C-alpha positions in Angstrom: 114.4 82.0 133.3 117.0 82.5 135.5 120.0 84.2 135.1 123.4 82.8 137.3 126.8 84.6 137.5 129.8 82.4 137.4 132.2 83.5 139.7 135.9 83.4 138.6 136.7 81.7 142.3 138.3 78.8 141.4 138.3 79.2 137.6 141.2 79.1 135.4 141.5 82.7 134.3 141.9 84.0 138.2 144.1 81.3 139.0 146.4 82.6 135.5 145.9 85.9 136.6 146.9 84.8 140.3 150.2 83.3 139.2 151.0 86.8 136.6 150.6 89.0 139.5 153.1 87.2 141.6 155.7 86.9 139.3 158.6 89.3 139.2 157.9 92.3 137.3 161.6 90.9 135.1 159.9 87.9 134.3 156.2 89.2 133.0 158.1 91.8 130.9 160.4 88.9 129.6 157.4 86.7 128.4 156.6 87.9 125.4 152.8 85.4 125.1 151.9 84.0 128.9 150.2 80.9 128.4 147.6 79.7 130.8 148.1 76.6 132.7 145.8 73.9 131.0 144.5 71.5 134.1 144.0 67.7 134.1 140.7 65.8 132.7 140.4 65.1 136.1 139.8 68.4 136.9 136.5 69.8 137.5 136.5 72.0 134.0 139.1 71.7 131.8 140.0 75.0 129.3 140.3 75.4 126.1 143.1 77.7 124.9 141.9 81.1 124.5 145.6 82.7 122.6 146.3 84.4 119.5 147.0 82.2 116.4 148.8 79.5 116.7 152.6 80.2 115.8 154.1 77.1 115.3 153.0 73.3 114.9 153.7 72.6 118.9 152.0 75.0 120.6 148.6 74.7 117.5 148.9 70.7 118.3 149.0 71.7 121.8 146.0 74.0 121.9 143.7 71.1 119.8 144.5 68.7 122.6 143.2 71.4 125.1 140.4 71.8 122.9 139.5 67.8 123.1 140.1 67.5 126.6 137.5 70.5 127.3 135.0 68.9 125.3 135.2 65.6 126.9 134.9 67.5 129.8 132.2 69.2 129.0 130.0 66.8 127.8 130.6 64.5 130.9 129.6 67.2 132.7 126.6 67.7 130.5 125.1 64.1 130.6 125.3 63.7 134.6 122.2 65.4 133.6 119.1 63.4 134.4 116.7 66.6 134.6 116.1 69.6 132.0 117.4 72.3 134.6 120.3 70.1 135.3 121.5 69.4 131.4 120.5 73.4 131.0 122.7 74.2 134.1 125.3 71.8 132.8 126.2 73.3 129.4 126.4 76.7 131.3 128.7 75.7 133.7 130.6 73.5 131.7 131.2 76.4 129.0 131.4 79.9 131.0 134.0 81.0 131.3 136.2 78.8 129.9 134.4 78.4 126.8 132.9 81.8 126.7 131.8 84.7 128.8 127.8 84.4 128.7 126.0 81.7 127.7 122.3 82.0 126.5 119.7 78.9 126.0 116.7 79.3 124.6 113.9 76.6 124.2 111.5 75.5 122.5 107.9 76.8 124.5 106.3 74.2 125.4 108.7 71.6 124.4 107.4 68.2 122.4 107.9 65.0 124.5 108.9 62.4 121.9 107.3 61.8 118.6 104.2 64.4 119.3 104.0 66.5 116.9 105.6 70.7 118.0 102.6 73.3 118.4 102.4 76.3 116.4 103.7 79.1 116.7 107.3 78.2 117.1 108.4 79.6 120.0 111.5 80.0 122.1 111.4 81.0 125.5 115.1 82.1 127.7 115.5 79.0 129.7 118.8 80.4 131.6 121.6 82.6 131.1 124.6 82.5 132.9 127.7 84.9 132.8 130.7 85.7 134.8 130.7 86.9 138.3 132.5 90.8 138.2 134.3 90.8 141.8 136.0 94.6 142.9 138.8 92.4 144.6 140.0 91.5 140.9 141.8 94.4 140.3 143.0 93.5 136.6 139.6 92.9 135.9 138.4 96.0 137.1 140.5 98.0 135.0 138.6 96.1 131.3 135.6 95.5 132.8 133.0 98.3 131.4 134.3 97.4 128.0 133.3 93.6 128.9 130.5 94.5 129.8 128.8 96.6 127.6 130.4 93.8 124.9 128.5 90.9 126.6 125.3 93.5 127.0 125.5 93.3 130.4 124.8 97.2 131.8 127.0 97.8 135.1 126.3 101.0 137.6 130.1 102.9 138.7 130.6 103.1 141.9 131.4 107.2 143.4 135.0 105.7 143.2 135.0 104.7 140.2 135.6 100.5 140.8 133.2 98.4 139.4 130.7 96.7 142.4 129.6 93.7 142.8 126.8 92.7 140.2 123.2 90.8 141.6 122.3 88.7 139.6 118.9 89.4 141.4 118.9 93.0 139.9 121.7 93.5 136.8 120.3 91.2 134.0 121.4 90.5 130.8 118.7 92.2 128.2 117.8 89.4 126.2 114.0 88.9 125.2 112.5 86.7 127.0 110.4 84.9 124.5 110.9 84.8 120.5 108.6 83.6 118.1 110.1 82.1 115.7 108.9 83.7 112.1 108.3 81.0 109.5 110.6 81.3 106.1 112.9 83.8 108.9 116.2 84.7 108.9 116.4 83.0 112.7 114.6 79.7 111.0 116.7 79.6 108.3 119.7 79.1 110.5 118.1 76.6 113.4 117.2 74.9 110.1 120.5 74.8 108.8 121.1 73.1 112.5 125.6 74.3 112.2 126.4 76.8 114.5 127.5 80.2 112.7 129.9 82.9 114.1 127.8 86.2 115.4 129.3 88.3 112.4 128.4 86.2 109.9 125.3 87.3 107.3 123.0 84.9 108.5 123.7 85.3 112.3 123.2 89.0 112.2 120.0 89.3 111.2 119.1 85.7 113.1 120.7 87.2 116.3 118.4 90.6 116.8 115.1 88.4 116.1 115.7 85.9 118.7 117.5 88.3 121.3 115.6 91.1 120.9 116.2 94.5 118.9 117.7 96.1 121.3 120.5 93.2 122.3 123.7 94.1 120.8 126.2 91.5 120.7 130.2 91.6 120.9 131.7 92.5 117.2 133.9 89.9 115.0 134.1 86.6 116.3 132.6 87.2 119.6 129.4 85.5 119.6 128.2 82.5 118.5 124.6 81.0 117.3 124.4 77.5 118.1 120.9 75.4 117.1 119.7 72.7 119.5 118.8 69.9 117.4 117.1 66.7 119.5 116.6 63.7 117.8 113.5 65.0 115.4 113.6 68.4 115.5 115.5 71.5 116.7 114.3 72.2 119.8 115.9 75.9 120.9 119.5 77.6 120.4 122.3 78.5 122.6 124.4 81.6 122.1 128.1 82.1 123.6 129.3 85.5 123.9 133.0 86.8 124.7 134.0 90.4 125.7 135.9 92.3 123.6 139.3 92.1 126.1 139.2 88.4 125.3 140.3 86.4 121.7 137.9 85.7 119.5 136.5 82.2 119.0 138.6 80.5 116.0 136.8 78.5 113.1 137.3 75.5 115.6 135.3 76.7 118.2 132.5 75.9 116.3 133.0 71.9 116.2 133.4 73.1 119.9 129.9 74.4 120.0 128.3 71.6 117.9 129.4 69.0 119.5 128.1 70.6 123.0 124.9 72.0 121.3 124.3 68.4 120.1 124.8 66.7 123.2 122.7 69.3 125.2 119.8 68.6 123.1 120.0 64.6 122.9 120.4 65.2 126.6 117.1 67.5 126.8 114.9 64.8 124.7 116.2 62.3 126.7 114.9 64.5 130.1 111.6 65.1 128.6 110.9 61.7 127.4 112.1 60.9 131.5 110.0 63.7 132.6 107.1 62.2 130.8 107.9 58.4 132.0 107.7 59.8 135.6 105.0 61.5 135.4 103.1 58.4 134.4 104.7 56.7 137.1 103.6 59.3 139.8 99.9 59.6 138.6 99.6 55.4 138.0 101.2 54.9 141.8 98.3 57.6 143.3 95.7 56.6 141.5 96.5 52.9 142.6 96.8 53.8 146.3 93.7 55.8 148.2 93.4 59.0 147.9 92.4 59.6 151.1 91.9 57.3 154.3 87.5 56.4 155.6 87.0 57.6 158.9 85.2 54.7 160.7 83.4 54.3 163.3 85.4 53.2 166.7 89.2 53.2 164.6 91.5 56.1 163.3 93.4 56.0 160.7 97.2 57.1 159.4 99.1 55.8 156.6 102.4 56.4 154.7 103.9 55.8 151.3 107.5 56.2 150.3 108.6 54.9 147.1 111.9 52.8 147.0 114.1 55.5 145.5 114.0 58.8 143.1 114.5 57.1 139.9 111.9 54.2 140.6 108.8 55.6 142.2 106.2 52.9 141.2 106.3 49.3 142.8 104.5 47.1 143.5 103.1 48.0 148.0 99.6 49.0 148.6 97.5 49.2 151.5 93.7 49.9 152.4 90.8 50.3 154.8 87.6 49.7 153.8 84.7 50.0 156.2 81.9 46.6 156.2 78.9 46.4 157.3 78.7 46.3 161.4 80.9 49.6 161.8 83.5 47.3 161.1 86.7 47.7 158.8 89.0 45.6 156.6 92.4 46.9 157.2 94.8 45.6 154.0 98.2 45.9 153.2 100.1 44.0 150.7 103.2 43.7 148.4 104.0 42.4 144.8 106.8 41.3 143.6 109.6 43.9 141.7 109.5 47.8 141.2 108.2 48.4 137.7 105.2 49.3 136.0 104.0 45.4 135.3 103.9 45.5 139.4 102.3 48.6 139.9 99.6 47.4 137.2 99.0 43.4 139.0 99.4 45.7 142.7 96.1 48.2 141.2 94.3 44.8 139.9 94.7 42.8 143.2 93.7 45.9 145.6 90.5 46.6 143.3 90.2 42.3 144.0 90.3 43.4 147.7 88.0 45.6 147.8 85.4 43.5 145.8 85.9 40.7 147.8 85.3 42.9 151.0 82.4 44.3 149.7 81.1 40.6 150.0 81.8 40.6 153.6 84.2 37.3 153.6 86.2 36.1 156.2 90.1 36.9 156.0 91.2 32.8 155.2 88.3 33.9 151.9 89.5 37.2 150.9 93.3 35.6 150.6 91.9 32.3 148.9 90.5 34.5 146.3 93.1 36.9 145.9 95.5 33.7 145.0 93.2 32.2 142.8 93.5 35.8 140.7 97.1 36.5 140.7 97.2 32.7 139.2 95.1 33.8 136.6 97.2 37.0 135.7 100.1 34.9 135.1 102.2 32.5 136.4 104.9 34.3 137.8 102.6 37.0 139.9 103.4 36.9 143.2 102.7 39.1 146.1 102.2 38.5 150.0 99.5 40.2 151.4 98.4 40.6 155.1 94.0 41.1 155.5 92.5 42.2 158.7 88.9 42.3 160.2 88.5 44.7 162.9 85.4 45.0 164.8 84.5 48.0 167.2 81.8 46.4 169.4 83.0 43.2 170.1 86.4 44.5 170.3 88.4 41.6 168.5 90.2 41.9 165.3 90.4 38.7 162.8 93.8 38.7 160.8 95.1 36.5 158.1 98.4 36.2 156.1 99.5 35.3 152.7 103.6 35.0 153.8 103.4 38.9 154.5 105.7 40.2 157.5 103.5 39.5 161.2 102.1 43.1 162.4 103.0 44.5 165.3 100.6 45.6 168.4 101.7 48.9 170.6 99.3 48.5 174.0 98.6 51.5 176.0 101.1 50.8 178.6 103.2 50.8 175.8 103.8 47.4 175.5 104.4 46.5 172.1 104.3 42.9 170.6 105.0 41.1 167.4 101.2 38.9 166.6 101.9 35.8 166.5 99.9 35.0 162.9 100.1 32.4 160.3 102.8 33.1 158.3 100.6 31.1 155.1 102.2 31.1 152.0 102.6 34.2 149.2 99.5 34.9 146.5 100.1 33.3 143.3 101.7 29.9 145.0 98.2 27.9 144.7 97.4 25.0 146.2 97.5 26.0 149.7 95.3 27.4 152.6 95.3 30.6 154.9 94.1 29.9 158.3 92.7 33.3 160.8 93.2 33.7 164.0 90.8 36.2 166.2 92.8 38.5 168.7 92.0 40.6 171.4 92.0 44.4 169.9 91.7 46.4 173.5 90.4 50.5 173.6 94.1 52.7 173.0 96.2 49.8 171.5 97.6 50.6 167.9 97.9 47.8 165.4 101.0 48.8 162.9 101.0 46.9 159.3 103.5 47.1 156.8 105.8 46.0 154.2 109.1 44.6 154.6 111.1 47.5 153.0 110.4 48.9 156.5 112.2 46.2 158.2 114.6 44.5 155.7 117.5 45.9 153.5 121.1 44.9 152.6 122.4 45.7 156.1 119.4 43.4 158.1 117.6 40.2 157.8 113.6 41.0 158.3 113.5 39.7 161.8 116.1 41.9 163.3 114.3 44.9 161.5 111.1 43.7 163.3 112.9 43.7 166.4 113.7 47.1 166.2 110.7 48.5 165.0 109.0 47.0 168.2 111.8 48.3 170.1 111.4 51.8 168.7 107.7 51.2 168.5 107.5 50.8 173.1 110.5 53.6 173.2 108.1 56.2 171.6 105.0 55.2 173.7 107.4 55.5 177.0 107.8 59.1 175.7 103.6 60.0 176.3 103.2 58.1 179.6 101.3 54.4 181.0 98.0 56.7 180.3 98.3 58.2 176.9 98.7 57.0 173.2 101.0 58.6 171.2 99.6 60.6 168.5 99.5 58.6 165.3 100.4 61.1 162.4 103.7 61.6 164.9 104.0 57.8 165.1 104.1 57.2 161.8 106.7 59.8 161.3 108.9 58.5 164.4 108.5 55.0 162.5 109.6 55.7 159.0 113.0 57.4 161.1 114.2 53.6 161.8 115.4 53.5 158.5 119.1 55.5 158.5 121.0 57.2 155.4 121.2 55.2 152.4 118.9 51.6 154.5 116.1 51.6 152.1 115.9 49.0 148.9 112.5 49.0 148.4 109.7 51.0 148.7 107.2 51.4 151.9 103.7 50.9 152.6 102.6 51.6 156.5 99.2 51.9 157.5 98.3 52.4 161.7 95.2 51.9 163.1 94.3 53.1 166.7 91.5 51.2 168.4 89.1 53.3 170.2 86.0 51.1 169.5 82.8 51.5 171.0 81.3 51.4 174.5 79.0 48.6 175.1 76.6 51.4 177.0 76.2 52.9 173.4 75.4 49.7 171.3 71.3 48.5 171.2 71.1 44.7 169.2 67.3 42.8 169.2 66.2 40.2 166.8 62.5 40.4 164.9 60.4 37.9 163.7 59.5 38.2 160.3 56.1 39.0 161.1 53.5 42.0 160.7 54.0 43.2 164.7 58.0 43.4 163.8 58.1 47.3 162.7 55.7 48.2 165.9 58.2 46.5 168.2 61.1 47.7 166.6 59.5 51.4 167.3 58.9 50.8 170.5 62.8 49.5 171.3 64.2 52.2 169.6 62.4 54.8 171.6 63.2 53.6 174.4 67.0 53.3 173.6 66.8 57.2 172.5 65.5 57.6 175.8 68.2 56.4 177.4 70.7 58.1 175.8 69.2 61.4 176.1 68.0 61.7 172.2 64.4 61.8 172.6 64.3 65.0 170.2 64.9 61.8 167.0 62.7 59.5 168.0 60.0 60.9 165.7 62.6 60.7 162.5 64.2 57.2 163.9 60.4 55.8 164.5 59.8 56.7 161.1 62.8 55.5 159.6 63.4 52.2 160.8 59.1 51.5 160.5 59.9 51.8 156.7 63.1 49.6 157.0 61.8 46.7 158.9 58.8 47.3 157.1 60.4 45.9 154.0 62.8 43.4 155.5 60.5 41.6 156.9 58.2 41.1 153.7 61.8 39.2 152.3 62.9 38.2 155.5 62.3 34.2 156.3 64.5 34.0 159.6 65.0 36.7 162.5 65.6 40.4 161.4 68.3 41.5 163.0 67.7 45.6 164.1 71.2 47.5 165.7 71.7 50.9 167.3 74.6 52.5 167.8 75.7 55.9 169.0 79.1 57.5 168.7 79.0 61.2 167.4 76.2 59.8 165.0 73.1 57.2 165.5 73.5 54.1 163.4 70.9 52.3 163.0 71.1 48.3 161.2 68.6 46.3 159.9 69.9 43.1 158.7 68.0 39.8 156.9 68.5 37.1 155.3 67.4 38.0 151.9 70.0 38.8 149.2 68.3 41.4 147.3 69.2 45.2 147.9 66.6 47.5 147.9 66.4 50.3 145.5 65.2 53.9 145.8 62.7 54.5 142.5 60.3 56.9 142.4 57.1 56.2 142.9 53.8 57.0 140.6 50.8 59.2 142.2 48.5 55.7 142.0 51.0 53.4 143.8 50.5 52.8 147.3 53.9 51.3 148.3 57.6 52.6 146.8 58.2 55.5 149.3 59.8 53.8 152.5 63.5 54.5 150.9 62.6 57.6 149.8 62.0 59.0 152.9 65.0 57.2 154.0 66.8 59.1 151.5 65.4 62.7 152.7 66.4 62.2 156.3 68.6 60.5 157.0 72.5 61.7 157.0 73.9 59.0 154.9 72.2 55.5 154.2 73.1 52.3 151.9 72.8 48.9 151.5 75.6 45.9 151.4 74.7 42.6 150.6 76.5 40.1 153.1 77.2 36.3 152.6 73.9 35.7 154.8 71.7 38.3 153.4 71.9 41.9 153.4 72.0 45.1 156.1 70.4 48.4 155.3 71.6 51.0 157.2 71.4 54.6 157.6 72.8 57.5 160.1 71.3 60.5 161.6 73.4 63.2 163.5 72.6 63.5 167.2 73.4 67.0 166.9 71.6 69.7 165.4 
């Protein structure tokens, strides 16, 4: 619960008092009942006249017109709110001090969403309070504030000079109960069930208000309090209490209609806000699960990413990115954009992303991956269109293979600060059908940075896509110049700087950004051999591994590495018909990869005491830091990693 004092400054009552002080004393004495000026509907707050009962038909008609204008202005302010807090704040600011001097808003805890059955017991929580802020530079108010504060339940300390100090909302709060459990069949339950607002001096309210506000909370006497139930579409979701000071005219019967209108608009707005909040939560969860929770850390490349939704009211979209580790220490870099900004676009994006991950696991060439994605998009529907760029980076050969399906081209930032837009065949978008995709292989020098992005970063109402691409290229080059020719800019800072290319209001689409810094693996850290599928292959593999470890200064790993290599190579030779490949890579870990032409993946199993085999993978699982097997289009690769540090 938060309590927010409302200042007199800028409000109608203060303006009226200021004008009254500036009038001559004779004019003030000649005027029996001064009427406050009534602002037009264009003002921030319309006012409800608080004069004494009407004495002529003209004055009564004018007050009714003022009341209608106030209701219109107040309901418009309430309707401007989108979330729960904005709607409750709109109610408080619209009514204090124009309609009441203080307000307390209670809401059901927890609030039911849509058609959900509310939980028991029925508990109301004080959501917000608002009241006048009393200042000691207002001379006329200082004389009456003591009685007014007592009337609306505020305890004020007195200063040494007798003047009322400025209230601090952090310390001086309205002593109302924070929680209220509505007893079934009680007085408060009956008032809430009746829906209609009631005066505080009515028999029903006199019994209900102590139950709501707490037994020690006193309310002003007479018709200076209104209890208004807040009923949504299906049920009561709260209550509002409007309070006036004793020195202010009491509420009139027509004010009950005003309170009913305010309560109805507020309750319906809260209902919609709760539903909107649930939808926004679902959208956020959907978008979060569709995108990777974190990026992998493959050998020889560093990764960073960003995602920005199109707008606060459109949190889901069809943009996605991904980084998928592949056999041979390679990594697949993917970025795509499904047409639209809806839950349907996000769902299609999730299906295409899952399909891309599955195809990447088969180690298909980039152009084949796009071809199968195109077929999958056509199976999802005739109007399922998307763009996608799929790249495979090999840190050993320092090469990258890229295929494009109607996506903006990537930008390569070299170590010296030169940024170039890669010339990649554009291809047709995914979902068109009947088209071929072409892949190109390019150099990926160490220290270079590849930037993959969606069109939301470079295209808007103010510029076309190619103008945006050129501006992005210039921005990358300018950023690289700041770090010098021998150092690459920090990857995370580079992503943030790239997003700054967007000006205020210069974003119409969601943005997915994936940056890859190529470190590569030096040739001196790679050992590669071919082994014939014969019985002598395991022994030869052990000798070759021993020499490589000795050359790298890792002799202490020889025993465990030779044992694991012998087991994996023995399994490969048993089923292979073509030469077996053996590769060792030294990075922060020692990685061993054994490939053969058999597509059958090995599975760890528990060997019985009488079995002669079946314990090789058990040893690999116990001694290796990590291990795995990946099926390729030409067979499979079994790999394991051993830490090079004790």
